[in-house]
Backbone as XML, in Angstrom:
<?xml version="1.0"?>
<chain id="A" units="angstrom">
  <residue number="1" name="MET">
    <atom name="N" x="1.034" y="-0.846" z="0.076"/>
    <atom name="CA" x="0.040" y="-0.278" z="-0.020"/>
    <atom name="C" x="0.887" y="1.081" z="-0.277"/>
  </residue>
  <residue number="2" name="LYS">
    <atom name="N" x="0.421" y="2.253" z="-0.583"/>
    <atom name="CA" x="1.518" y="3.506" z="-0.957"/>
    <atom name="C" x="-0.093" y="4.741" z="-0.581"/>
  </residue>
  <residue number="3" name="ARG">
    <atom name="N" x="0.919" y="5.392" z="0.413"/>
    <atom name="CA" x="-0.236" y="6.689" z="0.582"/>
    <atom name="C" x="0.022" y="7.927" z="-0.914"/>
  </residue>
  <residue number="4" name="VAL">
    <atom name="N" x="-1.645" y="8.165" z="-1.348"/>
    <atom name="CA" x="-1.756" y="8.833" z="-2.300"/>
    <atom name="C" x="-2.344" y="10.705" z="-1.452"/>
  </residue>
  <residue number="5" name="THR">
    <atom name="N" x="-2.259" y="12.145" z="-2.274"/>
    <atom name="CA" x="-2.480" y="13.031" z="-1.583"/>
    <atom name="C" x="-3.637" y="13.373" z="-2.690"/>
  </residue>
  <residue number="6" name="ALA">
    <atom name="N" x="-4.700" y="13.797" z="-2.762"/>
    <atom name="CA" x="-5.941" y="14.362" z="-3.381"/>
    <atom name="C" x="-5.342" y="15.790" z="-4.303"/>
  </residue>
  <residue number="7" name="LYS">
    <atom name="N" x="-5.805" y="16.183" z="-5.010"/>
    <atom name="CA" x="-5.205" y="17.485" z="-5.683"/>
    <atom name="C" x="-6.187" y="18.185" z="-5.892"/>
  </residue>
  <residue number="8" name="ALA">
    <atom name="N" x="-6.568" y="19.004" z="-5.900"/>
    <atom name="CA" x="-7.704" y="20.120" z="-6.396"/>
    <atom name="C" x="-8.476" y="19.461" z="-7.285"/>
  </residue>
  <residue number="9" name="ASN">
    <atom name="N" x="-9.453" y="19.212" z="-6.876"/>
    <atom name="CA" x="-10.749" y="19.371" z="-7.827"/>
    <atom name="C" x="-10.619" y="17.784" z="-8.782"/>
  </residue>
  <residue number="10" name="GLN">
    <atom name="N" x="-10.167" y="16.968" z="-7.825"/>
    <atom name="CA" x="-9.415" y="15.641" z="-8.148"/>
    <atom name="C" x="-10.825" y="14.456" z="-7.477"/>
  </residue>
  <residue number="11" name="THR">
    <atom name="N" x="-11.728" y="13.724" z="-8.130"/>
    <atom name="CA" x="-13.035" y="13.042" z="-7.936"/>
    <atom name="C" x="-12.027" y="11.346" z="-7.586"/>
  </residue>
  <residue number="12" name="ILE">
    <atom name="N" x="-12.865" y="10.949" z="-7.138"/>
    <atom name="CA" x="-12.630" y="9.553" z="-6.846"/>
    <atom name="C" x="-12.293" y="8.448" z="-8.132"/>
  </residue>
  <residue number="13" name="TYR">
    <atom name="N" x="-13.172" y="8.742" z="-9.393"/>
    <atom name="CA" x="-12.395" y="8.374" z="-10.677"/>
    <atom name="C" x="-11.499" y="8.764" z="-11.306"/>
  </residue>
  <residue number="14" name="ASP">
    <atom name="N" x="-11.041" y="10.173" z="-10.943"/>
    <atom name="CA" x="-9.524" y="11.063" z="-10.999"/>
    <atom name="C" x="-8.078" y="9.547" z="-10.538"/>
  </residue>
  <residue number="15" name="VAL">
    <atom name="N" x="-8.668" y="9.671" z="-9.610"/>
    <atom name="CA" x="-7.468" y="8.728" z="-8.591"/>
    <atom name="C" x="-7.243" y="7.445" z="-9.138"/>
  </residue>
  <residue number="16" name="ALA">
    <atom name="N" x="-8.511" y="6.827" z="-9.644"/>
    <atom name="CA" x="-8.635" y="5.663" z="-9.953"/>
    <atom name="C" x="-7.856" y="5.611" z="-11.290"/>
  </residue>
  <residue number="17" name="ILE">
    <atom name="N" x="-7.477" y="6.747" z="-12.020"/>
    <atom name="CA" x="-7.017" y="6.638" z="-13.547"/>
    <atom name="C" x="-5.894" y="6.806" z="-13.288"/>
  </residue>
  <residue number="18" name="GLU">
    <atom name="N" x="-5.927" y="8.003" z="-12.462"/>
    <atom name="CA" x="-4.298" y="8.055" z="-11.825"/>
    <atom name="C" x="-3.479" y="7.167" z="-11.713"/>
  </residue>
  <residue number="19" name="GLN">
    <atom name="N" x="-3.684" y="6.110" z="-10.830"/>
    <atom name="CA" x="-3.250" y="5.056" z="-9.774"/>
    <atom name="C" x="-3.052" y="4.015" z="-10.601"/>
  </residue>
  <residue number="20" name="TYR">
    <atom name="N" x="-4.649" y="3.380" z="-10.673"/>
    <atom name="CA" x="-4.452" y="2.323" z="-10.864"/>
    <atom name="C" x="-4.393" y="1.684" z="-13.305"/>
  </residue>
  <residue number="21" name="GLY">
    <atom name="N" x="-4.782" y="3.029" z="-13.809"/>
    <atom name="CA" x="-5.195" y="3.348" z="-15.075"/>
    <atom name="C" x="-6.483" y="2.854" z="-15.045"/>
  </residue>
  <residue number="22" name="THR">
    <atom name="N" x="-7.228" y="2.159" z="-14.537"/>
    <atom name="CA" x="-8.113" y="1.773" z="-14.810"/>
    <atom name="C" x="-9.878" y="2.612" z="-13.732"/>
  </residue>
  <residue number="23" name="CYS">
    <atom name="N" x="-11.323" y="3.030" z="-13.927"/>
    <atom name="CA" x="-12.022" y="3.485" z="-13.497"/>
    <atom name="C" x="-12.331" y="1.947" z="-12.928"/>
  </residue>
  <residue number="24" name="GLU">
    <atom name="N" x="-12.298" y="0.872" z="-12.542"/>
    <atom name="CA" x="-12.737" y="-0.842" z="-12.344"/>
    <atom name="C" x="-12.102" y="-0.395" z="-11.017"/>
  </residue>
  <residue number="25" name="ALA">
    <atom name="N" x="-10.815" y="0.562" z="-10.788"/>
    <atom name="CA" x="-10.563" y="0.365" z="-9.506"/>
    <atom name="C" x="-11.107" y="1.274" z="-7.988"/>
  </residue>
  <residue number="26" name="VAL">
    <atom name="N" x="-12.447" y="1.831" z="-8.725"/>
    <atom name="CA" x="-13.576" y="2.636" z="-7.775"/>
    <atom name="C" x="-13.504" y="1.583" z="-6.456"/>
  </residue>
  <residue number="27" name="GLY">
    <atom name="N" x="-14.045" y="0.914" z="-6.759"/>
    <atom name="CA" x="-14.260" y="-0.174" z="-5.809"/>
    <atom name="C" x="-13.498" y="-0.474" z="-4.644"/>
  </residue>
  <residue number="28" name="LYS">
    <atom name="N" x="-11.977" y="-0.856" z="-5.093"/>
    <atom name="CA" x="-11.081" y="-1.150" z="-4.390"/>
    <atom name="C" x="-10.600" y="0.247" z="-3.677"/>
  </residue>
  <residue number="29" name="LEU">
    <atom name="N" x="-11.009" y="0.954" z="-4.338"/>
    <atom name="CA" x="-10.504" y="2.498" z="-3.403"/>
    <atom name="C" x="-11.466" y="3.105" z="-2.374"/>
  </residue>
  <residue number="30" name="MET">
    <atom name="N" x="-12.856" y="2.482" z="-2.429"/>
    <atom name="CA" x="-13.431" y="2.789" z="-1.739"/>
    <atom name="C" x="-13.041" y="1.279" z="-0.273"/>
  </residue>
  <residue number="31" name="GLN">
    <atom name="N" x="-13.043" y="0.618" z="-0.855"/>
    <atom name="CA" x="-13.057" y="-0.677" z="0.290"/>
    <atom name="C" x="-11.469" y="-0.743" z="1.137"/>
  </residue>
  <residue number="32" name="ASP">
    <atom name="N" x="-10.636" y="0.273" z="0.219"/>
    <atom name="CA" x="-9.389" y="0.934" z="1.219"/>
    <atom name="C" x="-9.662" y="1.622" z="2.222"/>
  </residue>
  <residue number="33" name="ASN">
    <atom name="N" x="-10.144" y="3.215" z="1.607"/>
    <atom name="CA" x="-10.212" y="4.331" z="2.137"/>
    <atom name="C" x="-12.299" y="4.491" z="2.698"/>
  </residue>
  <residue number="34" name="PRO">
    <atom name="N" x="-12.977" y="3.351" z="3.422"/>
    <atom name="CA" x="-13.754" y="3.552" z="4.493"/>
    <atom name="C" x="-14.583" y="4.803" z="4.626"/>
  </residue>
  <residue number="35" name="ASP">
    <atom name="N" x="-13.539" y="5.669" z="4.852"/>
    <atom name="CA" x="-13.941" y="7.265" z="5.387"/>
    <atom name="C" x="-13.689" y="7.916" z="4.963"/>
  </residue>
  <residue number="36" name="MET">
    <atom name="N" x="-13.497" y="8.243" z="3.340"/>
    <atom name="CA" x="-13.482" y="8.977" z="1.971"/>
    <atom name="C" x="-14.985" y="9.873" z="2.209"/>
  </residue>
  <residue number="37" name="GLU">
    <atom name="N" x="-14.591" y="11.019" z="2.243"/>
    <atom name="CA" x="-15.817" y="12.417" z="2.023"/>
    <atom name="C" x="-15.227" y="12.823" z="0.910"/>
  </residue>
  <residue number="38" name="ASN">
    <atom name="N" x="-16.407" y="13.978" z="0.273"/>
    <atom name="CA" x="-16.472" y="14.660" z="-0.604"/>
    <atom name="C" x="-16.108" y="16.188" z="-0.081"/>
  </residue>
  <residue number="39" name="ASP">
    <atom name="N" x="-14.932" y="17.529" z="-0.434"/>
    <atom name="CA" x="-15.273" y="18.479" z="-0.564"/>
    <atom name="C" x="-16.107" y="19.152" z="-0.068"/>
  </residue>
  <residue number="40" name="LEU">
    <atom name="N" x="-16.105" y="19.610" z="1.202"/>
    <atom name="CA" x="-17.322" y="20.420" z="2.287"/>
    <atom name="C" x="-18.228" y="21.175" z="0.936"/>
  </residue>
  <residue number="41" name="GLN">
    <atom name="N" x="-17.165" y="21.848" z="0.209"/>
    <atom name="CA" x="-17.395" y="23.405" z="-0.306"/>
    <atom name="C" x="-18.240" y="22.913" z="-1.718"/>
  </residue>
  <residue number="42" name="ALA">
    <atom name="N" x="-17.810" y="22.125" z="-2.493"/>
    <atom name="CA" x="-18.122" y="21.504" z="-3.517"/>
    <atom name="C" x="-19.593" y="20.485" z="-3.242"/>
  </residue>
  <residue number="43" name="VAL">
    <atom name="N" x="-19.751" y="20.945" z="-2.226"/>
    <atom name="CA" x="-21.332" y="19.595" z="-1.787"/>
    <atom name="C" x="-21.783" y="20.622" z="-2.002"/>
  </residue>
  <residue number="44" name="THR">
    <atom name="N" x="-21.198" y="22.117" z="-1.310"/>
    <atom name="CA" x="-22.662" y="22.511" z="-0.580"/>
    <atom name="C" x="-22.629" y="23.920" z="-2.681"/>
  </residue>
  <residue number="45" name="GLU">
    <atom name="N" x="-21.959" y="23.662" z="-2.835"/>
    <atom name="CA" x="-22.244" y="24.536" z="-4.334"/>
    <atom name="C" x="-22.665" y="23.973" z="-5.667"/>
  </residue>
  <residue number="46" name="ALA">
    <atom name="N" x="-22.848" y="22.463" z="-4.394"/>
    <atom name="CA" x="-23.596" y="21.835" z="-6.244"/>
    <atom name="C" x="-24.953" y="21.581" z="-5.239"/>
  </residue>
  <residue number="47" name="GLY">
    <atom name="N" x="-25.416" y="22.176" z="-4.780"/>
    <atom name="CA" x="-26.609" y="22.350" z="-3.966"/>
    <atom name="C" x="-27.259" y="21.352" z="-3.285"/>
  </residue>
  <residue number="48" name="ILE">
    <atom name="N" x="-26.237" y="20.191" z="-2.178"/>
    <atom name="CA" x="-26.747" y="19.152" z="-1.430"/>
    <atom name="C" x="-26.908" y="20.065" z="-0.275"/>
  </residue>
  <residue number="49" name="GLU">
    <atom name="N" x="-27.582" y="19.749" z="0.764"/>
    <atom name="CA" x="-27.395" y="19.808" z="2.219"/>
    <atom name="C" x="-25.868" y="19.469" z="2.896"/>
  </residue>
  <residue number="50" name="GLU">
    <atom name="N" x="-25.294" y="20.202" z="3.489"/>
    <atom name="CA" x="-24.294" y="19.667" z="4.295"/>
    <atom name="C" x="-24.128" y="18.812" z="5.094"/>
  </residue>
  <residue number="51" name="SER">
    <atom name="N" x="-25.297" y="18.430" z="5.897"/>
    <atom name="CA" x="-25.822" y="17.785" z="6.440"/>
    <atom name="C" x="-25.574" y="15.846" z="5.978"/>
  </residue>
  <residue number="52" name="ASP">
    <atom name="N" x="-26.344" y="16.267" z="4.866"/>
    <atom name="CA" x="-26.140" y="15.004" z="3.659"/>
    <atom name="C" x="-24.545" y="14.533" z="3.706"/>
  </residue>
  <residue number="53" name="ARG">
    <atom name="N" x="-24.519" y="13.260" z="4.777"/>
    <atom name="CA" x="-22.899" y="12.901" z="4.274"/>
    <atom name="C" x="-22.666" y="11.886" z="3.529"/>
  </residue>
  <residue number="54" name="SER">
    <atom name="N" x="-23.579" y="11.506" z="1.886"/>
    <atom name="CA" x="-23.687" y="10.413" z="1.278"/>
    <atom name="C" x="-22.029" y="11.142" z="0.941"/>
  </residue>
  <residue number="55" name="PHE">
    <atom name="N" x="-21.724" y="9.937" z="0.036"/>
    <atom name="CA" x="-20.237" y="10.094" z="-0.810"/>
    <atom name="C" x="-20.695" y="10.248" z="-2.023"/>
  </residue>
  <residue number="56" name="TYR">
    <atom name="N" x="-20.521" y="10.907" z="-3.064"/>
    <atom name="CA" x="-21.052" y="11.436" z="-4.405"/>
    <atom name="C" x="-19.559" y="11.334" z="-5.322"/>
  </residue>
  <residue number="57" name="PHE">
    <atom name="N" x="-19.692" y="9.775" z="-6.325"/>
    <atom name="CA" x="-18.436" y="9.861" z="-7.026"/>
    <atom name="C" x="-18.426" y="10.834" z="-8.005"/>
  </residue>
  <residue number="58" name="ASP">
    <atom name="N" x="-19.071" y="11.920" z="-8.462"/>
    <atom name="CA" x="-18.723" y="12.911" z="-9.270"/>
    <atom name="C" x="-18.411" y="14.343" z="-8.381"/>
  </residue>
  <residue number="59" name="LEU">
    <atom name="N" x="-18.258" y="13.899" z="-7.313"/>
    <atom name="CA" x="-17.498" y="15.653" z="-6.499"/>
    <atom name="C" x="-16.644" y="15.461" z="-6.492"/>
  </residue>
  <residue number="60" name="PRO">
    <atom name="N" x="-15.868" y="16.202" z="-6.480"/>
    <atom name="CA" x="-13.842" y="16.407" z="-5.418"/>
    <atom name="C" x="-14.214" y="15.677" z="-4.465"/>
  </residue>
  <residue number="61" name="LEU">
    <atom name="N" x="-13.219" y="15.065" z="-3.686"/>
    <atom name="CA" x="-12.166" y="14.843" z="-2.525"/>
    <atom name="C" x="-11.649" y="16.145" z="-1.924"/>
  </residue>
  <residue number="62" name="PRO">
    <atom name="N" x="-11.510" y="16.174" z="-0.895"/>
    <atom name="CA" x="-10.651" y="17.997" z="-0.271"/>
    <atom name="C" x="-9.526" y="17.099" z="-0.735"/>
  </residue>
  <residue number="63" name="GLU">
    <atom name="N" x="-9.399" y="18.437" z="-1.059"/>
    <atom name="CA" x="-7.686" y="19.090" z="-1.266"/>
    <atom name="C" x="-7.327" y="19.009" z="-0.655"/>
  </residue>
  <residue number="64" name="GLY">
    <atom name="N" x="-5.779" y="18.126" z="-0.399"/>
    <atom name="CA" x="-4.794" y="17.441" z="0.783"/>
    <atom name="C" x="-5.542" y="16.248" z="1.342"/>
  </residue>
  <residue number="65" name="SER">
    <atom name="N" x="-6.492" y="15.542" z="0.938"/>
    <atom name="CA" x="-6.461" y="14.377" z="1.835"/>
    <atom name="C" x="-5.808" y="13.241" z="0.766"/>
  </residue>
  <residue number="66" name="THR">
    <atom name="N" x="-6.139" y="12.138" z="2.214"/>
    <atom name="CA" x="-5.127" y="10.684" z="1.998"/>
    <atom name="C" x="-5.113" y="10.045" z="1.233"/>
  </residue>
  <residue number="67" name="LEU">
    <atom name="N" x="-5.430" y="8.990" z="0.431"/>
    <atom name="CA" x="-5.877" y="8.055" z="0.129"/>
    <atom name="C" x="-5.162" y="6.640" z="0.418"/>
  </residue>
  <residue number="68" name="LEU">
    <atom name="N" x="-5.457" y="5.452" z="0.901"/>
    <atom name="CA" x="-4.151" y="4.504" z="-0.068"/>
    <atom name="C" x="-4.735" y="4.072" z="-1.150"/>
  </residue>
  <residue number="69" name="VAL">
    <atom name="N" x="-3.283" y="3.307" z="-1.596"/>
    <atom name="CA" x="-3.502" y="2.745" z="-2.571"/>
    <atom name="C" x="-3.031" y="1.422" z="-2.985"/>
  </residue>
  <residue number="70" name="ASP">
    <atom name="N" x="-3.078" y="0.599" z="-3.430"/>
    <atom name="CA" x="-2.727" y="-0.974" z="-3.155"/>
    <atom name="C" x="-2.142" y="-1.432" z="-4.277"/>
  </residue>
  <residue number="71" name="THR">
    <atom name="N" x="-1.014" y="-1.376" z="-3.875"/>
    <atom name="CA" x="0.200" y="-1.604" z="-4.838"/>
    <atom name="C" x="0.646" y="-2.643" z="-5.449"/>
  </residue>
  <residue number="72" name="ASP">
    <atom name="N" x="-0.025" y="-3.823" z="-5.076"/>
    <atom name="CA" x="0.188" y="-5.532" z="-5.372"/>
    <atom name="C" x="-1.273" y="-5.462" z="-6.079"/>
  </residue>
  <residue number="73" name="SER">
    <atom name="N" x="-2.677" y="-4.642" z="-6.277"/>
    <atom name="CA" x="-3.616" y="-4.892" z="-6.712"/>
    <atom name="C" x="-3.244" y="-5.677" z="-8.418"/>
  </residue>
  <residue number="74" name="ARG">
    <atom name="N" x="-4.395" y="-6.329" z="-8.431"/>
    <atom name="CA" x="-4.116" y="-7.194" z="-9.614"/>
    <atom name="C" x="-4.824" y="-6.474" z="-10.525"/>
  </residue>
  <residue number="75" name="LEU">
    <atom name="N" x="-5.606" y="-4.930" z="-10.163"/>
    <atom name="CA" x="-6.542" y="-3.689" z="-11.263"/>
    <atom name="C" x="-5.678" y="-2.677" z="-11.602"/>
  </residue>
  <residue number="76" name="ILE">
    <atom name="N" x="-4.189" y="-2.758" z="-10.981"/>
    <atom name="CA" x="-3.509" y="-2.389" z="-11.892"/>
    <atom name="C" x="-2.693" y="-2.677" z="-12.848"/>
  </residue>
  <residue number="77" name="GLU">
    <atom name="N" x="-3.518" y="-1.971" z="-14.057"/>
    <atom name="CA" x="-3.018" y="-1.883" z="-15.869"/>
    <atom name="C" x="-1.563" y="-1.672" z="-15.491"/>
  </residue>
  <residue number="78" name="LYS">
    <atom name="N" x="-0.635" y="-2.672" z="-15.852"/>
    <atom name="CA" x="0.967" y="-2.560" z="-16.323"/>
    <atom name="C" x="0.825" y="-2.197" z="-17.562"/>
  </residue>
  <residue number="79" name="ASN">
    <atom name="N" x="0.150" y="-2.196" z="-18.101"/>
    <atom name="CA" x="0.541" y="-1.926" z="-19.876"/>
    <atom name="C" x="0.831" y="-0.046" z="-20.109"/>
  </residue>
  <residue number="80" name="ILE">
    <atom name="N" x="1.648" y="0.065" z="-20.217"/>
    <atom name="CA" x="1.377" y="1.504" z="-20.626"/>
    <atom name="C" x="1.028" y="2.155" z="-22.279"/>
  </residue>
  <residue number="81" name="LEU">
    <atom name="N" x="-0.319" y="2.651" z="-22.710"/>
    <atom name="CA" x="0.139" y="3.521" z="-23.653"/>
    <atom name="C" x="0.526" y="4.572" z="-24.173"/>
  </residue>
  <residue number="82" name="ARG">
    <atom name="N" x="0.225" y="5.755" z="-23.028"/>
    <atom name="CA" x="0.978" y="6.591" z="-23.402"/>
    <atom name="C" x="0.766" y="7.410" z="-21.581"/>
  </residue>
  <residue number="83" name="GLU">
    <atom name="N" x="2.034" y="7.698" z="-21.502"/>
    <atom name="CA" x="2.579" y="8.614" z="-20.185"/>
    <atom name="C" x="1.396" y="10.028" z="-19.331"/>
  </residue>
  <residue number="84" name="ILE">
    <atom name="N" x="0.748" y="9.785" z="-18.466"/>
    <atom name="CA" x="0.276" y="10.911" z="-17.987"/>
    <atom name="C" x="0.755" y="11.884" z="-17.162"/>
  </residue>
  <residue number="85" name="ASP">
    <atom name="N" x="1.448" y="12.991" z="-18.393"/>
    <atom name="CA" x="1.953" y="13.613" z="-18.080"/>
    <atom name="C" x="1.631" y="14.748" z="-17.270"/>
  </residue>
  <residue number="86" name="LYS">
    <atom name="N" x="0.152" y="15.489" z="-16.459"/>
    <atom name="CA" x="-0.194" y="16.284" z="-16.050"/>
    <atom name="C" x="-1.000" y="15.688" z="-15.347"/>
  </residue>
  <residue number="87" name="ASP">
    <atom name="N" x="-2.077" y="16.918" z="-14.185"/>
    <atom name="CA" x="-2.679" y="16.126" z="-12.830"/>
    <atom name="C" x="-3.386" y="15.644" z="-13.726"/>
  </residue>
  <residue number="88" name="VAL">
    <atom name="N" x="-4.702" y="14.831" z="-13.188"/>
    <atom name="CA" x="-6.228" y="14.394" z="-13.532"/>
    <atom name="C" x="-6.953" y="14.812" z="-12.921"/>
  </residue>
  <residue number="89" name="THR">
    <atom name="N" x="-7.659" y="15.850" z="-13.115"/>
    <atom name="CA" x="-9.139" y="16.421" z="-12.457"/>
    <atom name="C" x="-9.494" y="16.990" z="-13.361"/>
  </residue>
  <residue number="90" name="THR">
    <atom name="N" x="-11.057" y="15.920" z="-13.293"/>
    <atom name="CA" x="-12.184" y="16.206" z="-14.460"/>
    <atom name="C" x="-13.143" y="17.365" z="-13.379"/>
  </residue>
  <residue number="91" name="TYR">
    <atom name="N" x="-13.641" y="17.388" z="-11.934"/>
    <atom name="CA" x="-14.758" y="18.380" z="-12.014"/>
    <atom name="C" x="-14.730" y="19.788" z="-12.119"/>
  </residue>
  <residue number="92" name="ASP">
    <atom name="N" x="-15.937" y="20.308" z="-12.305"/>
    <atom name="CA" x="-15.458" y="21.295" z="-13.072"/>
    <atom name="C" x="-17.158" y="22.004" z="-12.791"/>
  </residue>
  <residue number="93" name="LEU">
    <atom name="N" x="-17.379" y="22.938" z="-11.615"/>
    <atom name="CA" x="-19.176" y="23.082" z="-10.748"/>
    <atom name="C" x="-19.549" y="23.784" z="-12.028"/>
  </residue>
  <residue number="94" name="LYS">
    <atom name="N" x="-19.897" y="24.609" z="-12.521"/>
    <atom name="CA" x="-20.320" y="25.492" z="-13.744"/>
    <atom name="C" x="-20.707" y="23.522" z="-14.770"/>
  </residue>
  <residue number="95" name="ASP">
    <atom name="N" x="-20.021" y="22.510" z="-15.017"/>
    <atom name="CA" x="-20.546" y="21.404" z="-16.134"/>
    <atom name="C" x="-21.518" y="20.191" z="-14.691"/>
  </residue>
  <residue number="96" name="TYR">
    <atom name="N" x="-21.259" y="20.239" z="-13.697"/>
    <atom name="CA" x="-21.839" y="20.069" z="-12.751"/>
    <atom name="C" x="-23.640" y="19.472" z="-12.477"/>
  </residue>
  <residue number="97" name="GLY">
    <atom name="N" x="-24.516" y="18.779" z="-12.910"/>
    <atom name="CA" x="-25.792" y="17.701" z="-13.254"/>
    <atom name="C" x="-26.015" y="18.194" z="-14.841"/>
  </residue>
  <residue number="98" name="THR">
    <atom name="N" x="-24.816" y="18.354" z="-15.148"/>
    <atom name="CA" x="-25.595" y="18.394" z="-17.002"/>
    <atom name="C" x="-25.231" y="17.381" z="-17.767"/>
  </residue>
  <residue number="99" name="ASN">
    <atom name="N" x="-25.377" y="16.838" z="-19.007"/>
    <atom name="CA" x="-24.899" y="15.636" z="-19.559"/>
    <atom name="C" x="-23.591" y="15.950" z="-20.662"/>
  </residue>
  <residue number="100" name="ASP">
    <atom name="N" x="-23.331" y="17.028" z="-20.525"/>
    <atom name="CA" x="-22.941" y="17.639" z="-21.616"/>
    <atom name="C" x="-21.027" y="16.596" z="-21.439"/>
  </residue>
</chain>
C-alpha cells in the first residue's frame, strides 16, 4: 500500500485512473478508504445539504486528503499506452448536473 494525496478538483474516478490506470479500481479505493468524503465546498456549491454525509462519486475529494492505494492489486494496469504527464482532475462545478 502507498499513500497518495488528492489534488484540487480530483474525483475518485480521477484517482483510479491516475493510480490504477482504470476506473474499475473505484471499488477497491472505496474498500481501502472507507472514511472517504467529498470536499464540503463542492457539496454545498452543488446544492446538496451539508448535513448529507453521502459520498458523491462525481464530486471532488478534499484537496490534500490522503488515500491508500494497493500497489499489489491485480487491478493496476501495467501496460502503458501513453504516460499521463499532468494532473488528472475532471471536476468543474459549471458542468455539474449536465449531461455534456
